[in-house]
C-alpha positions as CSV (number, residue, x, y, z in Angstrom):
1,M,-17.1,-9.2,24.8
2,P,-17.4,-13.2,26.1
3,E,-19.2,-14.0,28.9
4,L,-20.0,-16.7,30.9
5,P,-21.1,-19.8,28.6
6,E,-18.7,-18.4,25.6
7,V,-15.9,-18.8,28.9
8,E,-17.1,-21.9,29.7
9,T,-17.2,-23.2,26.1
10,T,-13.4,-22.2,25.8
11,R,-13.0,-24.1,29.4
12,S,-14.4,-27.2,28.1
13,G,-12.3,-27.1,24.4
14,I,-9.3,-26.4,26.0
15,A,-9.4,-29.0,28.8
16,P,-8.6,-32.0,26.8
17,Y,-6.1,-30.7,25.4
18,I,-3.6,-29.6,28.5
19,E,-5.0,-31.2,31.8
20,N,-2.5,-33.4,32.9
21,Q,0.2,-31.6,30.9
22,Q,3.3,-30.7,31.7
23,V,3.9,-26.7,30.7
24,K,7.6,-26.9,28.7
25,Q,7.9,-23.2,27.4
26,V,6.2,-19.6,27.9
27,V,6.8,-17.2,25.2
28,I,5.4,-13.3,26.2
29,R,5.0,-11.3,23.0
30,D,3.2,-8.2,24.8
31,S,2.0,-8.1,28.8
32,R,0.7,-4.5,28.8
33,L,-2.8,-6.1,29.0
34,R,-5.3,-4.5,31.6
35,W,-2.9,-5.6,34.1
36,P,0.8,-6.1,33.5
37,I,1.0,-10.1,32.8
38,T,3.0,-11.8,36.0
39,E,6.3,-10.6,35.9
40,N,9.0,-14.2,35.2
41,L,6.0,-15.9,34.3
42,D,7.8,-18.5,31.8
43,K,10.1,-19.0,35.2
44,K,7.6,-19.6,37.1
45,L,4.8,-21.7,34.9
46,C,7.7,-24.0,33.0
47,G,7.8,-27.7,34.3
48,K,4.6,-27.3,35.9
49,I,2.2,-30.1,35.0
50,I,-1.6,-28.3,34.1
51,Q,-3.7,-30.7,36.9
52,S,-7.2,-29.3,36.2
53,V,-9.0,-26.6,33.9
54,S,-12.2,-25.1,36.0
55,R,-13.8,-21.3,35.4
56,R,-15.0,-19.0,38.0
57,A,-17.3,-16.3,36.9
58,K,-15.5,-15.2,34.1
59,Y,-11.7,-16.5,34.9
60,L,-10.4,-19.5,33.9
61,L,-8.5,-21.1,36.5
62,L,-5.5,-23.0,35.2
63,H,-3.9,-25.4,38.2
64,T,-1.1,-26.6,39.1
65,A,-0.2,-28.2,42.2
66,E,2.3,-24.8,43.3
67,G,-0.2,-22.3,41.9
68,T,-2.7,-21.2,40.1
69,L,-2.7,-19.5,36.4
70,F,-5.6,-16.6,36.0
71,I,-6.3,-16.3,32.5
72,H,-9.3,-13.4,31.4
73,L,-10.6,-13.2,27.9
74,G,-11.7,-8.7,28.6
75,M,-13.5,-8.1,25.9
76,S,-12.0,-9.3,22.7
77,G,-9.5,-12.6,23.8
78,R,-9.6,-15.9,23.3
79,L,-7.9,-19.1,23.5
80,R,-6.7,-21.7,20.6
81,I,-5.4,-25.0,20.9
82,L,-2.7,-25.2,17.8
83,T,-1.4,-28.7,17.2
84,T,1.0,-27.6,15.1
85,F,3.0,-24.6,14.7
86,Q,2.0,-21.4,13.3
87,P,3.3,-17.9,13.1
88,A,2.1,-15.5,15.3
89,E,0.0,-12.5,14.2
90,K,-0.2,-9.5,15.3
91,H,-2.5,-9.7,18.3
92,D,-1.1,-13.5,19.1
93,H,0.3,-12.2,23.0
94,V,1.0,-15.0,24.6
95,D,1.6,-18.9,24.0
96,I,2.1,-21.4,26.4
97,V,3.6,-24.6,24.9
98,F,3.4,-27.9,26.7
99,A,5.4,-31.4,26.2
100,N,3.1,-32.9,24.2
101,N,3.8,-29.6,21.3
102,I,-0.1,-28.4,21.8
103,I,0.0,-25.3,22.0
104,L,-2.7,-22.4,24.1
105,R,-2.2,-19.1,22.4
106,F,-3.7,-16.3,24.0
107,T,-5.0,-13.6,21.6
108,D,-6.6,-10.5,22.8
109,P,-7.2,-7.3,20.2
110,R,-7.7,-4.8,22.4
111,R,-5.7,-5.7,25.1
112,F,-8.2,-6.3,28.0
113,G,-7.9,-9.9,29.1
114,A,-5.2,-11.1,32.0
115,V,-2.6,-13.6,32.6
116,L,-1.7,-14.0,36.4
117,W,-0.1,-16.1,38.2
118,T,-0.7,-16.9,42.1
119,T,0.1,-19.4,44.5
120,E,-2.8,-18.2,47.0
121,P,-6.2,-20.1,47.1
122,P,-7.9,-19.0,44.1
123,L,-11.1,-18.3,45.5
124,Q,-9.6,-15.8,48.3
125,H,-7.6,-13.5,45.2
126,P,-8.8,-10.1,45.4
127,L,-10.5,-10.7,42.3
128,L,-12.9,-13.9,42.6
129,H,-13.3,-13.3,46.9
130,H,-16.6,-11.0,46.4
131,L,-18.3,-12.6,43.7
132,G,-21.8,-13.5,43.9
133,P,-23.1,-17.6,43.3
134,E,-22.7,-19.2,40.2
135,P,-25.9,-19.1,38.3
136,L,-25.9,-22.7,37.6
137,E,-25.1,-24.1,41.1
138,E,-27.9,-24.8,43.5
139,D,-27.1,-21.9,46.1
140,F,-28.6,-19.4,43.2
141,D,-32.0,-20.0,44.1
142,A,-35.5,-18.1,44.0
143,E,-35.2,-17.9,47.9
144,Y,-31.7,-15.7,47.9
145,L,-32.5,-13.6,44.9
146,F,-35.4,-12.3,46.4
147,K,-33.8,-12.0,49.8
148,R,-31.1,-10.4,48.0
149,S,-33.0,-7.8,46.1
150,R,-35.3,-6.2,49.4
151,K,-34.4,-2.7,49.6
152,R,-32.3,-2.5,46.1
153,Q,-33.8,0.2,44.2
154,V,-31.7,0.0,41.1
155,S,-33.4,-1.9,38.0
156,I,-33.4,-5.8,38.0
157,K,-31.2,-5.8,35.0
158,T,-28.5,-3.7,36.3
159,F,-29.2,-6.1,39.5
160,I,-28.8,-9.3,37.6
161,M,-25.9,-8.1,35.9
162,N,-23.9,-7.3,39.3
163,A,-21.3,-9.8,40.0
164,E,-21.4,-9.5,43.6
165,I,-25.5,-10.8,43.3
166,V,-24.6,-13.5,40.7
167,V,-21.8,-14.2,38.7
168,G,-22.1,-14.2,35.0
169,V,-25.3,-12.8,33.9
170,G,-24.4,-10.5,30.4
171,N,-25.7,-8.6,28.7
172,I,-27.1,-10.5,26.4
173,Y,-28.5,-13.2,28.7
174,A,-29.6,-10.8,31.3
175,S,-32.2,-9.2,28.2
176,E,-32.7,-12.8,27.2
177,S,-33.7,-14.3,31.1
178,L,-36.0,-11.3,31.9
179,F,-38.0,-11.9,28.2
180,L,-38.7,-15.4,29.2
181,S,-39.9,-14.9,32.5
182,G,-41.9,-12.2,31.6
183,I,-40.5,-9.5,33.5
184,N,-39.4,-5.1,32.5
185,P,-36.4,-4.8,32.8
186,Q,-37.1,-1.4,34.4
187,L,-38.5,-3.0,37.1
188,I,-36.9,-2.1,40.5
189,A,-35.3,-4.9,42.1
190,A,-37.1,-4.8,45.2
191,K,-40.4,-4.9,44.1
192,L,-39.7,-8.5,42.6
193,T,-42.4,-11.0,44.0
194,K,-40.8,-14.4,45.3
195,K,-43.0,-16.1,42.0
196,Q,-41.0,-13.6,39.8
197,A,-37.9,-14.4,41.7
198,E,-38.7,-18.3,40.9
199,K,-39.6,-17.9,37.4
200,L,-36.3,-15.4,37.0
201,V,-33.8,-18.1,38.7
202,A,-35.2,-20.6,35.8
203,A,-35.4,-18.7,32.8
204,I,-31.4,-17.7,33.9
205,K,-30.7,-21.0,34.0
206,L,-31.8,-22.4,31.2
207,T,-31.4,-19.5,28.9
208,L,-27.4,-20.0,29.7
209,E,-27.8,-23.7,29.7
210,K,-28.8,-23.7,25.8
211,A,-26.1,-20.8,25.2
212,I,-23.2,-22.9,26.6
213,A,-24.9,-26.0,24.7
214,A,-25.1,-24.0,21.7
215,G,-21.3,-23.1,22.0
216,G,-21.8,-19.7,23.1
217,T,-23.1,-16.4,21.4
218,T,-21.7,-14.7,18.8
219,L,-22.2,-11.5,17.9
220,R,-19.3,-10.3,16.6
221,D,-16.0,-12.2,16.7
222,F,-16.5,-14.7,19.9
223,R,-14.9,-17.7,18.5
224,D,-14.2,-21.3,20.3
225,S,-10.7,-23.0,21.2
226,E,-11.0,-24.7,17.7
227,G,-11.8,-21.1,15.6
228,K,-15.4,-22.0,15.5
229,P,-18.1,-19.7,15.8
230,G,-20.9,-19.8,19.0
231,Y,-24.5,-20.3,17.4
232,F,-26.7,-19.1,20.4
233,A,-27.2,-15.9,18.4
234,Q,-29.9,-17.9,15.4
235,E,-31.9,-18.4,19.3
236,L,-32.5,-15.1,20.5
237,W,-35.9,-13.6,21.2
238,V,-34.5,-10.2,21.8
239,Y,-31.0,-8.9,22.1
240,A,-30.2,-7.3,19.1
241,R,-33.4,-7.3,17.4
242,Q,-35.2,-3.8,17.9
243,N,-37.7,-2.9,15.7
244,Q,-38.3,-6.6,15.0
245,D,-41.3,-8.5,15.6
246,C,-41.8,-10.2,18.9
247,K,-40.9,-13.9,18.2
248,Q,-44.3,-14.5,21.1
249,C,-46.3,-12.1,20.4
250,G,-45.8,-9.7,17.3
251,H,-45.3,-6.6,19.1
252,P,-41.7,-4.6,17.7
253,I,-38.9,-5.2,20.1
254,E,-38.0,-2.0,21.7
255,L,-34.4,-0.6,22.7
256,I,-33.7,1.0,25.6
257,R,-30.1,1.9,27.9
258,Q,-29.9,1.2,31.2
259,S,-27.0,2.1,33.0
260,Q,-24.9,2.8,29.5
261,R,-26.0,-0.6,28.3
262,A,-28.0,-2.1,25.6
263,T,-31.6,-3.3,27.0
264,Y,-34.0,-4.9,24.4
265,F,-37.4,-6.3,25.8
266,C,-41.3,-6.8,24.3
267,P,-43.7,-3.9,25.8
268,Q,-46.1,-6.4,25.8
269,C,-44.9,-9.7,27.0
270,Q,-43.2,-7.8,29.5
271,K,-45.0,-5.2,31.3
272,L,-43.8,-3.2,33.7
């Protein structure tokens, strides 16, 4: 599943091609995504100029003067920039064609993504208004995380993966951040100390920044807007490394299940 670094990599990849460009045509081949594609999207979007491309959590926002197009990549979705026409394949559900003949193509084999149009302020949209802070912004700090963790009786890994607490810390990056901060993923969130909160916030920011710089993580099928894989998987400390030696102490990495998700950690470096 594309997580925050993959979505940010996609945003930075498509923005130079479509910002300040006018939409000439919208081709919808299959509207049956997680939610049906907005009815008459072609009429609503054609003629509009994409003023900017931003990201909130794992949503890409294509802003125009009249409204905003939300795109979510879901479990297996991706966006590609085509500079020349290529015949659509089975899972190529949407093409947005611009006046400069650039094509933004949305591909989603599992159809858990979304393409939605709104004319209301995007941050007040029901999909976004309840979300926690962005992890790389200043309002996500140790004081905030410590205060939000009080009385929370869930594991710290489950806690930081809650998008109402902080967005974008998906399964891969939660395991990696907890390892870097030396915190056992089974620690109850309410027992997090202020010193641990400082280490964890720093680790989350560092892990996400490095993943973005590397173009995201490729474990299955993520590709950026140019079809290139992410390379952060080569730098993973614990994720998907069960029974392999810890790079830091040599103890075998262990795998457990938390909230039906795989959690990887080193019991020696991350003592409970």
